[in-house]
C-alpha positions as CSV (number, residue, x, y, z in Angstrom):
1,M,-16.1,8.5,16.0
2,A,-12.9,10.5,16.8
3,I,-9.7,9.1,18.0
4,A,-9.7,11.3,21.0
5,T,-12.9,9.8,22.3
6,Q,-11.9,6.1,21.8
7,K,-12.1,4.0,24.9
8,W,-9.0,2.0,25.1
9,T,-8.9,-1.3,27.0
10,R,-6.0,-2.2,29.3
11,R,-4.7,-4.5,26.6
12,E,-4.8,-1.7,24.0
13,E,-3.0,0.7,26.3
14,L,-0.4,-2.0,26.8
15,L,-0.1,-2.5,23.1
16,T,0.6,1.2,22.6
17,E,3.2,1.1,25.4
18,L,4.9,-2.0,23.9
19,A,4.8,-0.6,20.4
20,R,6.6,2.6,21.5
21,D,9.2,0.8,23.6
22,V,12.0,0.5,21.1
23,S,15.2,-0.6,22.7
24,H,18.6,0.2,21.0
25,A,17.1,3.0,18.9
26,P,19.4,3.9,16.0
27,E,21.2,7.2,15.8
28,R,19.7,9.8,13.5
29,I,21.5,10.6,10.3
30,A,22.5,14.1,11.0
31,S,23.3,15.5,7.5
32,P,22.4,13.2,4.6
33,E,23.9,13.9,1.3
34,S,22.0,15.7,-1.5
35,D,21.6,14.4,-5.0
36,P,21.0,17.0,-7.8
37,A,18.9,14.6,-9.9
38,L,16.7,13.8,-7.0
39,A,16.4,17.5,-6.3
40,K,15.1,18.0,-9.8
41,L,12.4,15.4,-9.3
42,R,11.4,17.2,-6.1
43,Q,11.2,20.5,-8.0
44,L,8.8,18.8,-10.5
45,G,6.6,17.9,-7.5
46,T,7.5,14.3,-6.9
47,Q,8.0,13.1,-3.3
48,L,10.6,10.4,-3.0
49,W,9.9,7.4,-0.6
50,L,12.3,4.6,-0.1
51,D,10.7,1.2,-0.4
52,T,12.4,-0.9,2.3
53,G,12.2,-1.6,6.0
54,N,15.9,-2.6,6.2
55,L,17.6,0.1,8.2
56,D,21.2,-0.7,7.1
57,E,20.1,-1.0,3.4
58,A,18.3,2.3,3.6
59,K,21.3,4.1,5.2
60,K,23.5,3.5,2.2
61,I,21.2,5.2,-0.3
62,W,19.2,7.7,1.8
63,R,19.5,11.3,0.5
64,R,18.2,14.6,1.7
65,E,15.5,14.8,-1.0
66,M,13.8,11.6,0.4
67,S,10.9,12.2,2.9
68,A,9.5,8.8,3.8
69,L,10.0,5.0,3.8
70,T,7.4,2.3,3.3
71,T,7.3,-1.2,4.7
72,N,5.0,-4.1,3.9
73,N,4.4,-7.7,5.1
74,T,7.1,-9.1,2.8
75,L,9.7,-6.5,4.0
76,A,8.8,-6.9,7.7
77,N,9.0,-10.7,7.4
78,Q,12.5,-10.4,6.1
79,V,13.5,-8.4,9.2
80,V,11.7,-10.8,11.5
81,Q,13.4,-13.9,10.0
82,T,16.8,-12.5,11.0
83,G,15.9,-13.0,14.6
84,M,16.5,-9.4,15.6
85,M,12.9,-9.1,16.9
86,D,12.8,-12.4,18.9
87,D,13.2,-10.7,22.3
88,V,10.5,-8.2,21.4
89,I,8.1,-11.0,20.4
90,Q,8.7,-13.0,23.6
91,N,8.4,-10.0,25.9
92,A,5.2,-8.8,24.2
93,A,3.7,-12.3,24.5
94,R,4.4,-12.5,28.2
95,R,3.1,-8.9,28.9
96,I,-0.1,-9.3,26.8
97,R,-0.9,-12.7,28.4
98,E,-0.6,-11.1,31.9
99,V,-3.2,-8.5,31.0
100,E,-5.5,-10.8,29.1
101,P,-4.8,-14.5,29.9
102,G,-7.8,-15.7,27.9
103,L,-6.8,-14.1,24.6
104,S,-6.8,-16.5,21.7
105,E,-3.5,-17.4,20.0
106,D,-4.6,-15.9,16.7
107,D,-5.4,-12.5,18.4
108,L,-2.2,-12.7,20.3
109,V,-0.2,-13.2,17.1
110,M,-2.1,-10.3,15.5
111,D,-1.2,-8.0,18.4
112,I,2.5,-9.0,18.3
113,V,2.6,-8.4,14.6
114,F,1.4,-4.9,15.3
115,V,4.0,-4.4,18.0
116,V,6.9,-5.7,15.7
117,N,5.7,-3.6,12.7
118,S,5.6,-0.5,15.0
119,H,9.2,-1.2,16.2
120,I,10.5,-1.6,12.6
121,A,8.7,1.6,11.6
122,L,9.8,3.6,14.7
123,R,13.4,2.7,14.1
124,L,13.1,4.1,10.6
125,V,11.4,7.3,11.9
126,T,14.3,7.8,14.4
127,A,17.1,7.2,12.0
128,F,15.8,9.2,9.1
129,D,13.5,11.8,10.7
130,A,10.9,10.7,8.1
131,L,7.4,9.5,7.6
132,V,6.9,5.8,7.5
133,S,4.0,4.0,5.8
134,V,3.0,0.9,7.9
135,E,1.1,-2.2,6.8
136,L,-1.9,-4.0,8.4
137,H,-2.1,-7.8,8.7
138,P,-3.6,-9.1,5.5
139,G,-5.8,-11.4,7.5
140,I,-8.1,-8.5,8.3
141,A,-8.4,-7.0,4.8
142,Y,-12.1,-7.9,4.6
143,D,-12.9,-7.0,8.2
144,M,-13.9,-3.3,8.3
145,E,-14.0,-3.1,12.1
146,K,-10.6,-4.7,12.7
147,T,-9.0,-2.7,9.9
148,L,-10.2,0.5,11.5
149,R,-9.2,-0.6,15.0
150,Y,-5.6,-1.4,14.0
151,A,-5.4,1.8,12.0
152,Q,-6.4,3.6,15.2
153,R,-3.7,1.7,17.1
154,Y,-1.0,2.7,14.7
155,Y,-2.2,6.3,14.9
156,A,-2.0,6.2,18.7
157,V,1.7,5.1,18.5
158,N,2.9,7.9,16.3
159,P,0.2,10.2,14.9
160,D,2.8,12.6,13.3
161,R,4.9,10.1,11.4
162,F,2.9,6.9,10.7
163,I,0.8,6.6,7.5
164,V,-1.3,3.5,7.6
165,K,-1.6,1.3,4.6
166,I,-5.1,-0.2,4.1
167,P,-5.5,-2.7,1.2
168,L,-7.9,-2.0,-1.6
169,T,-11.0,-4.2,-0.8
170,P,-14.7,-3.4,-0.5
171,E,-14.3,-3.2,3.2
172,G,-11.2,-1.2,2.8
173,Y,-13.0,1.5,0.9
174,C,-15.3,1.9,3.8
175,A,-12.7,1.6,6.5
176,V,-10.5,4.2,4.8
177,A,-13.4,6.7,4.9
178,Q,-13.9,6.0,8.6
179,A,-10.2,6.4,9.3
180,R,-10.0,9.6,7.4
181,A,-13.0,10.9,9.4
182,D,-10.9,10.2,12.5
183,G,-8.0,12.2,10.9
184,I,-5.8,9.1,10.4
185,P,-3.3,9.5,7.4
186,I,-4.0,6.6,5.0
187,N,-2.1,5.1,2.1
188,Y,-4.8,3.1,0.2
189,T,-2.5,0.4,-1.1
190,L,-2.6,-2.4,-3.7
191,G,-4.3,-0.4,-6.4
192,F,-3.7,-1.2,-10.1
193,S,-6.0,1.1,-12.1
194,A,-7.2,4.6,-12.6
195,R,-10.8,3.5,-12.0
196,Q,-10.0,1.9,-8.6
197,N,-8.3,5.2,-7.6
198,Y,-11.1,7.3,-9.0
199,L,-13.6,5.6,-6.7
200,A,-11.1,5.6,-3.8
201,T,-10.5,9.3,-4.1
202,L,-14.1,10.4,-4.5
203,F,-15.6,8.0,-2.0
204,S,-12.9,7.5,0.7
205,R,-10.6,10.5,0.3
206,P,-7.4,8.9,1.4
207,N,-4.1,10.7,1.6
208,Y,-2.5,8.4,-1.0
209,V,-3.5,5.9,-3.7
210,N,-1.3,3.6,-5.7
211,V,-0.7,2.0,-9.0
212,F,1.7,-1.0,-8.7
213,L,3.1,-0.4,-12.1
214,G,5.9,-2.9,-12.4
215,R,3.6,-5.8,-11.8
216,L,1.3,-4.6,-14.6
217,N,4.1,-4.6,-17.2
218,Q,5.1,-8.1,-16.0
219,V,1.6,-9.6,-16.0
220,V,1.0,-8.4,-19.6
221,S,4.3,-9.7,-20.9
222,E,4.3,-13.0,-19.0
223,N,0.8,-13.9,-20.2
224,K,1.6,-12.8,-23.7
225,L,-1.1,-10.2,-23.8
226,G,1.4,-7.8,-25.3
227,D,5.0,-6.8,-24.9
228,G,4.4,-5.3,-21.5
229,K,6.1,-2.0,-22.2
230,F,4.6,1.1,-20.6
231,V,1.4,-0.7,-19.4
232,G,2.0,0.4,-15.8
233,E,3.3,3.8,-16.8
234,K,0.2,4.5,-18.8
235,A,-2.1,3.3,-16.0
236,T,-0.1,5.5,-13.5
237,L,-0.4,8.6,-15.6
238,A,-4.1,8.1,-16.2
239,S,-4.7,7.7,-12.5
240,Q,-2.5,10.7,-11.7
241,A,-4.7,12.8,-14.1
242,V,-8.0,11.8,-12.5
243,V,-6.7,12.1,-9.0
244,T,-5.5,15.6,-9.8
245,E,-8.8,16.5,-11.4
246,L,-10.8,15.4,-8.3
247,R,-8.3,17.1,-6.0
248,Q,-8.8,20.4,-7.8
249,A,-12.6,20.1,-8.0
250,H,-12.9,19.2,-4.3
251,P,-10.8,21.2,-1.9
252,D,-11.4,18.7,0.9
253,I,-9.8,15.9,-1.1
254,P,-6.1,15.5,-0.1
255,T,-5.4,12.4,-2.3
256,Q,-2.0,12.1,-4.0
257,Q,-0.9,9.5,-6.5
258,I,1.9,7.0,-5.8
259,A,3.8,5.3,-8.5
260,A,4.6,2.1,-6.7
261,S,6.4,-1.2,-7.4
262,M,9.0,0.4,-9.7
263,R,11.4,-2.0,-11.2
264,N,14.2,0.2,-12.6
265,A,15.5,3.7,-12.9
266,D,14.0,4.2,-16.4
267,Q,10.6,4.2,-14.7
268,M,11.7,7.0,-12.4
269,M,12.5,9.1,-15.5
270,A,9.4,8.1,-17.4
271,L,7.1,9.2,-14.5
272,A,8.8,12.4,-13.4
273,G,6.2,14.7,-11.9
274,V,3.9,12.0,-10.4
275,D,3.0,13.0,-6.9
276,V,5.0,10.3,-5.1
277,F,7.5,7.5,-6.0
278,T,8.0,4.5,-3.7
279,I,11.4,3.3,-4.9
280,P,13.0,-0.1,-4.1
281,P,16.8,0.2,-3.2
282,K,17.8,-1.6,-6.4
283,A,16.1,1.0,-8.6
284,V,17.6,3.9,-6.5
285,E,21.1,2.4,-6.9
286,E,20.6,2.1,-10.6
287,F,19.4,5.7,-10.8
288,Y,22.5,6.9,-9.0
289,A,24.8,4.8,-11.3
290,Q,23.3,6.5,-14.4
291,H,24.5,10.0,-13.2
292,H,21.5,11.9,-14.7
293,R,22.0,15.6,-15.1
294,P,19.1,17.7,-13.7
295,E,18.4,19.3,-17.1
296,E,17.7,15.8,-18.5
297,I,14.8,15.3,-16.2
298,T,11.5,16.8,-17.3
299,S,7.8,16.4,-16.3
300,R,6.2,13.4,-18.1
301,L,2.7,14.1,-16.8
302,Q,1.4,14.8,-20.3
303,E,3.2,11.8,-21.9
304,Q,1.0,9.6,-24.0
305,Y,2.8,6.2,-23.8
306,E,1.9,3.8,-26.6
307,V,1.1,0.3,-25.4
308,T,1.3,-2.7,-27.8
309,L,-1.3,-5.4,-27.0
310,G,-2.4,-8.6,-28.7
311,N,-5.9,-9.2,-30.2
312,E,-9.0,-7.1,-29.5
313,T,-10.0,-9.3,-26.6
314,D,-6.6,-8.7,-24.9
315,K,-6.8,-5.0,-25.7
316,G,-10.3,-4.6,-24.1
317,W,-9.3,-6.6,-21.0
318,V,-6.1,-4.6,-20.4
319,E,-7.4,-1.2,-21.2
320,V,-9.5,-1.2,-18.0
321,L,-6.3,-0.2,-16.2
322,W,-6.4,3.3,-17.7
323,T,-10.0,3.7,-18.8
324,I,-12.8,5.1,-16.7
325,D,-16.1,4.8,-18.6
326,D,-19.2,6.8,-17.9
327,Q,-21.0,3.9,-16.2
328,F,-18.1,3.6,-13.7
329,K,-18.2,7.3,-13.0
330,K,-21.9,7.0,-12.3
331,L,-21.2,4.2,-9.8
332,A,-18.6,6.3,-8.0
333,Q,-20.7,9.4,-7.9
334,E,-23.7,7.4,-6.6
335,L,-21.7,5.8,-3.8
336,A,-20.2,9.2,-2.9
337,R,-23.7,10.7,-2.8
338,R,-24.9,7.9,-0.5
339,G,-22.0,8.7,1.9
340,A,-19.0,6.4,2.7
341,L,-19.8,6.5,6.4
342,N,-23.2,4.9,5.8
343,L,-22.1,2.0,3.7
344,T,-20.5,-1.5,4.1
345,G,-18.4,-3.6,1.8
346,N,-21.4,-5.6,0.8
347,D,-23.2,-2.3,-0.1
348,L,-20.3,-1.6,-2.5
349,R,-20.5,-5.1,-3.9
350,Q,-24.2,-4.8,-4.6
351,A,-23.8,-1.4,-6.2
352,D,-21.1,-2.8,-8.5
353,K,-23.5,-5.5,-9.6
354,D,-26.3,-3.1,-10.1
355,F,-24.2,-0.8,-12.3
356,G,-22.5,-3.7,-14.1
357,T,-19.0,-2.3,-13.6
358,R,-17.3,-5.6,-12.6
359,L,-15.0,-3.9,-10.0
360,F,-15.4,-6.7,-7.5
361,A,-15.4,-10.5,-8.0
362,D,-17.2,-13.4,-6.3
363,L,-14.3,-15.7,-5.5
364,T,-14.5,-18.9,-3.5
365,P,-11.8,-20.0,-1.1
366,E,-10.6,-22.4,-3.8
367,D,-10.4,-19.6,-6.3
368,R,-8.3,-17.6,-3.9
369,E,-6.0,-20.5,-3.3
370,A,-5.5,-20.9,-7.0
371,I,-4.6,-17.3,-7.3
372,R,-2.3,-17.4,-4.3
373,A,-0.4,-20.4,-5.7
374,K,0.7,-18.3,-8.7
375,G,2.2,-15.5,-6.6
376,K,2.1,-11.8,-7.5
377,I,1.8,-12.4,-11.2
378,P,-1.3,-14.4,-11.9
379,E,-2.0,-16.6,-14.9
380,T,-4.7,-14.6,-16.6
381,A,-6.3,-17.0,-19.0
382,R,-8.2,-18.8,-16.2
383,W,-9.8,-15.6,-14.9
384,R,-10.4,-13.2,-17.7
385,D,-14.0,-14.1,-18.2
386,R,-14.7,-13.8,-14.5
387,V,-12.5,-11.1,-13.1
388,S,-11.4,-7.7,-14.3
389,L,-7.6,-7.4,-14.6
390,D,-7.2,-4.7,-11.9
391,T,-9.3,-6.7,-9.4
392,L,-7.3,-9.9,-10.2
393,M,-4.0,-8.0,-9.6
394,T,-5.3,-6.7,-6.3
395,E,-6.3,-10.1,-5.2
396,A,-3.0,-11.6,-6.2
397,A,-1.1,-8.9,-4.4
398,L,-3.0,-9.3,-1.2
399,L,-2.7,-13.1,-1.3
400,S,1.0,-12.9,-1.9
401,F,1.4,-10.7,1.2
402,A,-0.6,-13.3,3.1
403,T,2.0,-16.0,2.2
404,D,4.8,-13.8,3.6
405,Q,2.6,-12.9,6.6
406,K,2.2,-16.7,7.4
407,A,6.0,-17.0,7.6
408,F,6.0,-14.0,9.9
409,D,3.1,-15.4,12.0
410,D,4.7,-18.9,12.2
411,R,7.9,-17.5,13.7
412,I,5.9,-15.7,16.3
413,R,3.9,-18.9,17.1
414,Q,7.2,-20.8,17.6
415,L,8.6,-18.1,19.9
416,I,5.5,-17.6,22.1
417,A,5.2,-21.3,22.7
418,S,8.3,-21.0,24.9
419,A,7.6,-17.4,26.2
């Protein structure tokens, strides 16, 4: 179903209007400075995205070579907690209730989150004349229909500059395929392994896939599975290689690899040549302070980083991050043959069981609460016999966003009670 043929309800038309109505829009940065070291990265084929939704923070470090910014639930919550969106929230609540008085509070909160996220993103678009990757509410990560609908709403607000993030879940794989059929630019987020991105690229054909590399180094070191050095870098380069291979073999695949969750400037140097970096301000500032000469920066796409792991059990569990075995390739090829637009998340779960590839996990609400309680970096010993490391990291990432989203939602609930 194409975007152009979607029937929008009055509420959805209002949401688009509210989302676009950004008051006190910032002035555009007319002539940003250039940085020779960043220019060299661009020459090597790396797009540079700034990982922040904070406008003032971004202004200090924005350079001509940067082309996009990315926000998420954590970053958006930081903006909302300052109070700068309170008037937007209360006005949206009044207007939406006028159009649909019987709307549940949960749905109202979800709609207002969409409006606020759109405002944050549009302010960045205006200030930097850039693309902005926007995040969905984590509460719909396992709901294919709602995921697609909110992706369509973001696309309606700004089809030229918004790239919609959809989290890597079984329903997400299918929703991404549907959204791409509608022409919506998609950043398939919260990926941690080459095999996750192999399936995503072949099956869903998103514009971007991710490896959140900094967290991989941290989970290995904190759980004493190894020293943690170069784990994320190795997974990123392995994923880059398979994404490039698929892109070259299939002209209709646009997918590019993002090196995400960078922790320092050394990782920027270690991954030069990867399609895209999403770089937190701290790492950018560190990179500037190191005053790299352009000639020092070379492509690392062929680098074979050595990873030190513990015993053979640890090694086998961690190597799933950069290894794609023949059985997994058969799974991906079979799902692609069956057609992404014909399948559901449960179809993917069943195929994973049939092929024995352990991509997805059967987790109870209690399991998820235990993972959420540990934050972004899970305690691996409890899960290693039940959950693959890449899946565990995706679950932990999604649940950590849910924690920040709850704070975001709670502020909205407090404000709309008096709206």
